[in-house]
C-alpha positions in Angstrom: 73.2 -273.5 -65.3 74.3 -274.0 -68.9 74.8 -277.5 -70.3 78.2 -278.0 -71.9 78.3 -278.8 -75.5 80.1 -281.9 -76.7 83.7 -281.4 -77.7 84.1 -280.4 -81.3 85.0 -283.3 -83.7 88.5 -283.5 -85.2 88.9 -281.1 -88.1 89.3 -283.8 -90.7 86.2 -285.7 -89.4 84.1 -282.5 -89.5 85.3 -281.7 -93.0 84.3 -285.2 -94.2 80.9 -284.7 -92.6 80.5 -281.3 -94.3 81.6 -282.9 -97.6 79.1 -285.7 -97.3 76.3 -283.2 -96.7 77.4 -280.9 -99.4 77.8 -283.5 -102.1 74.4 -284.9 -101.3 72.6 -281.5 -101.3 74.4 -280.5 -104.5 73.2 -283.6 -106.3 69.6 -283.2 -105.0 69.5 -279.6 -105.9 71.1 -280.3 -109.3 68.2 -282.7 -110.0 65.6 -280.3 -108.7 66.9 -277.2 -110.5 67.6 -279.1 -113.7 63.9 -279.7 -113.9 63.1 -276.0 -113.3 65.5 -274.9 -116.1 64.2 -277.6 -118.5 60.6 -276.5 -117.6 61.5 -273.0 -118.7 63.4 -274.0 -121.9 62.0 -277.2 -123.4 59.3 -279.0 -121.4 56.6 -276.6 -122.7 57.3 -277.8 -126.3 58.0 -281.5 -125.5 55.1 -282.2 -123.1 52.6 -279.5 -123.8 52.9 -278.9 -127.6 49.2 -278.1 -128.3 49.3 -275.0 -126.0 50.0 -271.3 -126.7 53.8 -270.8 -126.0 53.2 -268.8 -122.8 50.4 -271.1 -121.7 52.7 -274.0 -122.3 55.3 -272.4 -120.1 52.6 -271.9 -117.4 51.7 -275.6 -117.6 55.3 -276.6 -117.6 55.9 -274.5 -114.4 52.7 -276.1 -112.9 54.4 -279.5 -113.1 57.5 -277.8 -111.6 55.3 -276.5 -108.7 53.9 -280.0 -108.1 57.3 -281.0 -106.8 57.0 -278.5 -104.0 53.6 -279.8 -103.1 55.2 -283.2 -102.2 58.0 -281.5 -100.1 55.8 -281.1 -96.9 54.9 -284.8 -97.0 58.6 -285.7 -97.4 59.3 -283.4 -94.4 56.8 -285.2 -92.3 57.9 -288.7 -93.2 61.6 -288.1 -93.2 61.4 -285.9 -90.2 59.5 -288.5 -88.2 61.9 -291.3 -88.9 65.0 -289.0 -88.8 64.1 -288.1 -85.2 63.4 -291.7 -84.3 66.2 -293.7 -86.0 68.7 -291.1 -87.1 69.8 -288.6 -89.7 72.2 -290.7 -91.8 69.8 -293.5 -92.9 67.2 -291.1 -94.1 69.7 -289.0 -96.0 70.9 -292.1 -98.0 67.2 -292.9 -98.8 66.5 -289.4 -100.0 69.5 -289.4 -102.3 68.5 -292.7 -103.9 64.9 -291.5 -104.5 65.9 -288.2 -106.0 68.5 -289.7 -108.3 66.3 -292.5 -109.4 63.4 -290.1 -110.3 65.7 -287.8 -112.2 67.3 -290.6 -114.2 63.9 -291.8 -115.1 62.9 -288.4 -116.5 65.9 -288.7 -118.8 64.3 -291.9 -120.3 60.7 -290.5 -120.4 58.9 -290.6 -123.8 57.5 -287.2 -124.9 54.0 -286.1 -125.9 54.7 -286.9 -129.5 55.4 -290.6 -128.6 52.8 -291.5 -125.9 50.4 -288.5 -125.9 48.9 -287.3 -122.6 50.6 -290.1 -120.6 53.9 -288.2 -121.0 53.0 -285.2 -118.9 51.3 -287.5 -116.4 54.4 -289.6 -115.9 56.5 -286.4 -115.8 54.3 -285.1 -112.9 54.6 -288.4 -111.0 58.4 -288.3 -111.2 58.4 -284.7 -110.1 56.3 -285.7 -107.1 59.0 -288.2 -106.2 61.7 -285.6 -106.5 59.8 -283.2 -104.2 59.2 -285.9 -101.6 62.9 -286.8 -101.5 64.0 -283.1 -101.3 61.5 -282.5 -98.5 63.4 -284.9 -96.4 66.9 -284.1 -97.6 67.4 -280.5 -96.4 66.6 -281.0 -92.7 68.8 -284.0 -92.4 71.8 -282.5 -94.2 71.9 -279.3 -92.2 71.3 -281.1 -88.9 74.1 -283.6 -89.6 76.6 -280.7 -89.8 75.0 -278.6 -87.1 75.0 -281.4 -84.6 78.6 -282.4 -85.4 80.1 -279.0 -85.6 81.9 -276.6 -83.4 79.3 -274.4 -81.6 81.3 -271.3 -81.9 81.4 -271.6 -85.7 78.1 -273.4 -86.2 76.8 -270.7 -88.6 79.8 -271.1 -90.8 79.9 -274.9 -90.9 76.1 -275.3 -91.2 76.1 -272.9 -94.2 78.1 -275.3 -96.3 75.2 -277.7 -97.0 73.4 -274.5 -98.0 75.9 -274.0 -100.8 74.6 -277.2 -102.3 71.7 -275.1 -103.8 73.9 -272.7 -105.8 76.3 -275.6 -106.6 73.4 -277.6 -107.9 72.1 -274.6 -109.8 75.7 -274.0 -111.1 76.0 -277.6 -112.2 72.5 -277.8 -113.8 72.8 -274.5 -115.6 76.4 -275.2 -116.7 75.4 -278.6 -118.3 72.4 -277.0 -120.0 74.4 -274.0 -121.1 77.1 -276.3 -122.6 74.6 -278.4 -124.4 72.7 -275.5 -125.9 76.1 -274.0 -127.0 77.3 -277.2 -128.8 74.1 -278.6 -130.1 71.6 -277.3 -132.6 68.1 -276.4 -131.4 66.7 -279.5 -133.1 69.3 -281.8 -131.6 68.8 -280.4 -128.1 65.0 -280.6 -128.3 65.2 -284.1 -129.8 67.7 -285.8 -127.4 70.2 -283.4 -126.0 68.0 -282.4 -123.1 68.0 -285.9 -121.8 71.8 -286.0 -121.1 71.8 -283.9 -117.9 69.0 -286.1 -116.4 70.9 -289.3 -117.2 74.1 -287.9 -115.7 72.3 -287.8 -112.3 72.8 -291.6 -112.1 76.6 -291.2 -112.0 76.4 -288.3 -109.5 74.2 -290.3 -107.2 76.7 -293.2 -107.0 79.5 -290.8 -106.0 77.3 -289.1 -103.4 76.1 -292.4 -102.0 79.7 -293.6 -101.5 80.6 -290.4 -99.6 77.5 -290.2 -97.6 77.8 -293.9 -96.4 81.2 -293.1 -95.0 80.2 -290.7 -92.2 78.9 -291.3 -88.7 75.6 -290.6 -87.2 75.2 -287.3 -85.3 76.7 -287.6 -81.8 74.0 -285.2 -80.5 71.3 -287.5 -81.8 73.0 -290.6 -80.3 73.1 -288.9 -76.9 69.4 -288.0 -77.2 68.5 -291.5 -78.3 70.4 -293.1 -75.4 68.6 -290.9 -72.9 65.3 -291.7 -74.4 66.0 -295.5 -74.1 66.7 -295.1 -70.4 63.2 -293.9 -69.7 61.1 -296.4 -71.5 58.5 -296.4 -68.7 56.8 -293.5 -70.5 56.1 -293.7 -74.2 57.4 -290.8 -76.3 54.9 -288.8 -78.3 55.3 -288.5 -82.1 57.9 -285.9 -83.0 55.2 -284.1 -85.0 53.0 -283.8 -82.0 55.9 -282.6 -79.9 56.8 -279.9 -82.5 53.2 -278.6 -82.8 52.8 -278.6 -79.0 56.0 -277.0 -77.9 57.4 -275.3 -81.0 54.4 -274.1 -83.0 55.6 -270.5 -82.8 59.1 -271.5 -84.0 57.4 -273.3 -87.0 55.5 -270.2 -87.9 58.6 -268.1 -87.6 60.6 -270.5 -89.8 57.8 -270.4 -92.4 57.7 -266.6 -92.4 61.5 -266.5 -92.7 61.3 -268.6 -95.8 58.9 -266.4 -97.7 61.3 -263.8 -99.1 64.2 -266.3 -99.3 62.2 -268.8 -101.3 60.2 -266.5 -103.6 63.1 -264.2 -104.5 65.4 -267.2 -105.3 63.0 -268.7 -107.8 62.1 -265.4 -109.4 65.9 -264.6 -109.8 66.9 -268.0 -111.1 63.9 -269.7 -112.8 61.5 -266.9 -113.8 64.4 -264.9 -115.1 64.9 -267.4 -117.9 61.3 -266.6 -119.1 61.4 -262.8 -118.6 64.8 -262.2 -120.1 64.1 -264.2 -123.2 60.5 -263.0 -123.8 60.4 -259.5 -122.6 63.9 -258.2 -122.6 65.0 -259.8 -125.9 67.9 -261.7 -124.3 69.0 -265.0 -125.8 68.6 -268.2 -123.9 72.3 -268.7 -123.9 72.9 -265.2 -122.4 70.3 -265.8 -119.7 71.8 -269.2 -118.8 75.3 -267.7 -118.7 74.2 -264.9 -116.3 72.6 -267.4 -113.9 75.7 -269.6 -114.2 78.2 -266.9 -113.2 75.9 -265.4 -110.5 75.5 -268.9 -109.0 79.3 -269.2 -108.7 79.3 -265.9 -106.7 76.4 -267.1 -104.7 78.3 -270.2 -103.7 81.3 -268.2 -102.6 79.4 -265.7 -100.4 77.2 -268.1 -98.5 80.0 -269.3 -96.1 81.0 -265.7 -95.6 77.4 -264.8 -94.5 77.4 -267.8 -92.3 80.6 -266.8 -90.6 79.2 -263.3 -90.1 76.1 -264.8 -88.4 78.5 -266.4 -85.9 79.9 -262.9 -85.0 76.8 -260.7 -84.9 73.9 -263.2 -84.8 71.5 -265.0 -87.1 68.8 -262.3 -87.0 70.8 -259.2 -88.1 72.2 -261.1 -91.2 68.8 -262.5 -92.1 67.1 -259.2 -91.8 69.7 -257.5 -94.0 69.1 -260.1 -96.7 65.3 -259.7 -96.6 65.4 -255.9 -96.7 68.1 -256.0 -99.4 66.1 -258.3 -101.7 63.0 -256.2 -101.4 64.8 -253.0 -102.2 66.6 -254.6 -105.1 63.6 -255.8 -107.1 62.9 -252.6 -109.1 66.5 -252.0 -110.0 66.7 -255.7 -110.8 64.1 -255.5 -113.6 65.4 -252.1 -114.9 68.8 -253.6 -115.4 67.4 -256.7 -117.2 65.2 -254.5 -119.5 68.3 -252.8 -120.8 69.0 -256.0 -122.8 72.7 -255.7 -122.0 74.5 -258.8 -120.7 76.6 -256.9 -118.2 73.5 -255.3 -116.7 71.7 -258.7 -116.6 74.7 -260.3 -114.9 74.8 -257.5 -112.3 71.0 -257.8 -111.6 71.2 -261.5 -111.0 74.5 -261.5 -109.0 73.4 -258.8 -106.6 70.1 -260.5 -106.1 71.7 -263.8 -105.3 74.3 -262.2 -102.9 71.4 -260.6 -101.0 69.6 -263.9 -101.0 72.6 -265.5 -99.5 72.4 -263.3 -96.5 69.1 -265.1 -95.7 70.0 -268.6 -96.9 73.4 -268.8 -95.1 72.3 -268.4 -91.5 69.0 -270.3 -92.1 70.5 -273.8 -91.4 71.9 -272.9 -88.0 68.9 -270.6 -87.2 66.3 -273.3 -87.8 68.4 -276.0 -86.1 68.8 -274.0 -83.0 65.0 -273.5 -82.6 64.2 -277.1 -81.8 65.1 -279.8 -79.3 67.1 -282.8 -80.5 64.4 -285.5 -80.7 62.1 -283.2 -82.6 64.7 -281.1 -84.5 64.6 -283.0 -87.8 60.8 -282.7 -87.8 60.6 -279.1 -86.7 63.3 -277.7 -89.1 61.9 -279.7 -92.0 58.2 -278.8 -91.4 59.0 -275.1 -91.0 61.1 -275.1 -94.1 59.1 -277.3 -96.4 55.6 -276.2 -95.6 56.6 -272.7 -96.4 57.9 -273.9 -99.8 54.4 -274.7 -100.9 53.2 -271.1 -100.4 56.5 -269.5 -101.4 58.8 -271.3 -103.9 56.2 -273.6 -105.5 54.0 -270.9 -107.1 56.7 -268.2 -107.5 57.6 -268.8 -111.1 54.0 -269.5 -111.9 52.7 -266.4 -110.2 55.4 -264.2 -111.7 54.7 -265.6 -115.2 51.0 -265.1 -114.8 51.5 -261.5 -113.6 53.7 -260.8 -116.6 51.1 -262.3 -118.9 48.3 -260.3 -117.4 50.0 -256.9 -117.0 52.8 -257.1 -119.5 55.0 -255.4 -116.9 57.6 -256.3 -114.3 56.1 -254.0 -111.7 53.6 -256.5 -110.3 56.4 -259.1 -110.0 58.5 -256.6 -108.0 55.6 -255.8 -105.7 55.1 -259.6 -105.2 58.7 -260.1 -104.0 58.6 -256.9 -101.9 55.4 -258.2 -100.1 57.3 -261.5 -99.3 60.2 -259.5 -98.0 57.9 -257.6 -95.6 56.5 -260.9 -94.3 60.0 -262.2 -93.7 61.1 -259.0 -91.9 58.1 -259.3 -89.5 58.7 -263.0 -88.8 62.5 -262.7 -88.2 61.9 -259.4 -86.4 59.8 -261.1 -83.7 62.1 -264.1 -83.4 64.6 -264.5 -80.6 68.3 -264.7 -81.3 69.5 -268.3 -81.3 73.3 -267.9 -81.8 74.2 -269.1 -78.3 71.8 -272.0 -78.0 73.2 -275.3 -77.0 72.3 -278.2 -79.3 73.4 -280.8 -76.7 70.4 -279.9 -74.6 68.4 -283.0 -75.4 65.4 -282.1 -73.1 62.2 -283.4 -74.6 58.6 -282.5 -73.8 58.6 -285.3 -71.2 61.3 -283.5 -69.2 59.1 -280.4 -69.1 56.0 -282.3 -68.3 57.8 -284.1 -65.5 58.9 -280.8 -64.0 56.9 -277.9 -63.0 54.1 -278.3 -65.6 53.2 -275.7 -68.1 56.1 -274.1 -70.0 56.0 -270.3 -69.6 55.8 -268.7 -73.0 58.4 -266.2 -74.0 61.1 -267.5 -71.6 63.9 -268.6 -73.9 65.8 -270.3 -71.1 62.9 -272.7 -70.5 62.3 -273.7 -74.2 63.5 -277.1 -75.4 66.9 -276.7 -76.9 67.3 -273.1 -75.8 69.8 -273.3 -72.9 72.8 -271.1 -73.6 76.4 -272.0 -73.6 
């Protein structure tokens, strides 16, 4: 017997919810990507001036990677409280933390002013950014997934995913404008601070929109059911996830490998490779990422809609295979030194990346039961980021430094694509799963005991429409 999903919200209400999630994720990714772009362009000179230029870039990317190290902790903390008290409150907190840390980076003294304390403070603020982003993603995609029309969940849930290219677009656009209108000395002296300080204004706008939406009705229903059975204490969401959904967590982590690594190679490492190995100007590299990010933003909802028609897995597998096959042509085009070729390389790479990123929100949401969904989706996504996105620019830069060739970098991304193809290949299709199934582990334990593995119909959150 299938459990009926709640009636879809009114179109205007759903659009407001999507807008609230999108503006929040855009701001948070703007803050996060702004740091990555600044790490590639100026932080090596401002915070690590005594190092060799390439070593300085490596150290700069190391502080960039530190932000990823804090994301799993953010996933655990925000996931726990998001599954206990709701999605909305935690999303407001994550936005305030991210915006505050980014604004503070804009006020931070450099190495020339306070010496080694400068990179230490920079690292601390980067940790705060990572912690906040670790909690943001899961809540934003769940708020839309749990409000949205089940038949178009892939499409609606893909909109918060467009916050990544929108944030990249905004961050790269601001930096590109500043590098175009300011001299190198002015940009290095004070101009780089402007994009970080702008975050304070953006956060106020995002906070006003995010406070206007309601809590997820699916979560409210699950919370009400939990409160009617207080005779038995609920286990921690993390415990429930690891006990009942450990395979789904591993699948989510594997699915993130190609998606995460390819993205940071295409958008962050490219700023280093194009300018140092291909002889492309910083302005041209920034402009290529800027235009490609606009295309990326446009194609994500289309990939999400396609996943509603043919399933999450086929679209995801197409993206993983495509990214792996594109890596060698990607670097050949960049090596030409021609702007058109550079733009084609980055644009095709991001379009293929979108085929993985678009269905990811609905795919991960549909894997977990309601009272452990925030924890499960966040843990699967953010723990993978430590092994995938965090070291990607660092590893790619180190491989380039060691071998003076793009071939090892291509093989690195291809290996990640193979891992993702295996993980998604063994996963079950989730397109028809019912998010209003609020069964918790208690329901299973109170029933016939051990949950038979491999039976989708018996998994939490897995009953079909």
